[in-house]
C-alpha positions, 0 to 999 in steps of 0.5 A: 500500500503506497502512501504519500502526504496529502496536499490539496494539489495532490488530491485534485490530481488523483485519477482512477487507474484505467483498468479499474472501477475505482482507485484508493490513495492513502495519506501518510500523515493520518493513519486510515485516511484515503481518497477514493477515485472512481472511473467517472471521476468522482472523489471522496475522502474515506476512513478505514480502520479495525473494529472487533477484528474486522475492517470497517470503511467509512465515507467522510465526504467529497473534497469539495465539501471537506477541506484537508485540514481544519481552518478558521474563517470569519462570517462576513455578515456577523464577523463571527469566527467559524471553525471548519473540521478537516478530513484529517481531523475527522479521520483522527476522530473516527480512529479514536472512536474505534480504538475505544470499540465504538462503532461510528456508524451507530453513533451516526444513527443515534445522532440522526435519531436525536436530530429527528426527535429535536426536529419533531419537538420543534415541529410540534410547537410550530405546527399550525391548526390548518395543517393538522385540520387538513390531516384530520379531515383526510383521516376521517373522510372515508367514514364521514358522509359527504355532507358532514365532510363538506360542513367541516370544510365550509366552517374552516374556509377562509372566504373571499372566493367567488361563489359557485352559485349566485354573485359575490364572494364567500364569507369566512367560516366560524373556524377560520380565525383559528386556522392560522394559529399554532396548535399549541396556542389553542388554550382555554383563553383563546377558544373562549375569546373566539367563541365570544366573538363568533357568538355575537354574529352567528350563535348557531354556527358558533355552537356547531363549530365549537362541537367540531373543534372539540372533536378535533382536539380529542382526535389530536390527543389520540395521535402521537404526533399531536398528543399533549400539544393542546392544553387539556382544558382548551374546550372543557374549561368553565370560561369556555363552556359558559361562552358556548351559545345555547342551542334553540331546539327546532320544532318545525314539523307538519301537523296532521291537518297540514298534510292535505295542503303539503301533499297537494303542493309537493305533488304539483312540483314540476320536477318529478325527481324533487317531488318524489324526493320530498314525499320520500323524506316524509314517508321514510323519515330518512336524513336528507343525505341518506335518501339523496344518495340512494341508488337503484341497486339499493332498491328492491321492488319485489321484497319492498326494501331500501338500503340506506347509508347510515349515520350510526351504522356507517359501515353496513348502513340500514335496510328499511321497508319500501312502502307501497305509495313510495314504491309507486313514485320510484317506479315512475322515476325508474320509467323516466330514467330508463326512457332513452332520449329522442333522436335529436338529443341522441345526435347532440350526445354523439356530437359531444362524444357522449353516450346515453346511459340511465342514471345510477341515482334514484334521485338524479340531477343533470346539473349537479356535479356528481349526478344526484340531487343536491339542492331541493330546498328552493322547490320545497320553499316555493311549495310551502308558500303556494300551500300557505304553510309555515316554513318546514325544513328538510330535516323538519320532514324527518321530524314530522315522520317521527311525530306523526307516527305517534297517531298510529300508536307505533312502538317508539323502537320501530320508528327509531329503527326505521329512522336510524336512531341509536337505541335509547334503552337497554332492551332496545340496544341489546334485545330488539332488532326487528326483522324487515317484515315486522318493520314493514307491517308498521311502516305500511300502517304509517304511510296508509294513515298519512295518505288518508289524512292527506286525502290521497286515494291509493290502491297498489296493484301487485303480482308474484314479482312484487309491486308492478303498478299503482292507481293513485288519485 
């Protein structure tokens, strides 16, 4: 092994032997220090030593990054003196470690781990609410409904963007003031001040945002990356709880004597999809998103059942009866949906390289982004005005189903199971899961009573294949 004292000039002049992939030159002054040169011309200082009876070779770095000897320089901006380690000093350090039976590779791993810990700790203190909020939404998107996910986005949006519908710009959501803050600054004082400010302008949204913020903080505490950053009393302190606006319990629902006027107006809506959808909300008591997301694959006309997505049974959903009158409405929608467009419409589709196929959605929409009904409230409001009825929200129709069912003396547990409510008693929770045919017998009675009060004459016509046609007046 030929050795010679390294100088910057000699190191710069070393070249790889023509018949080899790499050549190594060794320093005479510092034991174990070498320069490796490859056929491609790249160079690197290396160190070779003995550890536990075995040869260990480590890479120090390129000569461009590592000077041969230690030197001191002065920072031009601060005037501070900076000492830079040289390759010879690094080789001496590595040799000293091996002489003490210390593996430099393990030391490097430990240093890197310690660096990552310090880096993570610094990030924990510097991470902002909006970063973690985005991660929170992404982690829960699969199990949340589309509407629930969109509510979280809207409550935290910064605003100032052009509205998708109508004129003007969007307004910042109630949670927007918290998004630029550091996660560590979400303490009780900050949350209470935010709640106080939002409650003065929009108390209902402020209360809703507080509940979502509380769930977000609990999620953070369950994740190692963010656990312990937010103070434990950020949402539970008395100063915060006292600031949360008291929610006004909504009681909008249709009365028995209002059914005739409501059905008369709902059935006159020009759009048959919206008309059937609104009647379906009242007859099933389903949540608006559950019914809007109904697909034809979820409808069984023969065995008269609907399979809905469910807020409680997220993974499995729930199956409810398909009552005769509602089935008649869906059969008519199915006929319309499966009727091909006329020749002119087909020609236009062909010009746009599009092919006509029936919609997979029961309550379809040609204008919505995802193809299903998105906004039936305008038509419902017009129908209420035409009937001279007070305002009833879409959720009020769900509330109406539960209220009107009491006229038929239906067991509370039956109504709860149809509507997808959590069991409210021990027996209901553990010992009552009614089969579909039992639910159907009660649900048919509810629908029949509602139609009777609405003065709708209806006689279903059935065959061995299930409900086929109807007579309704």
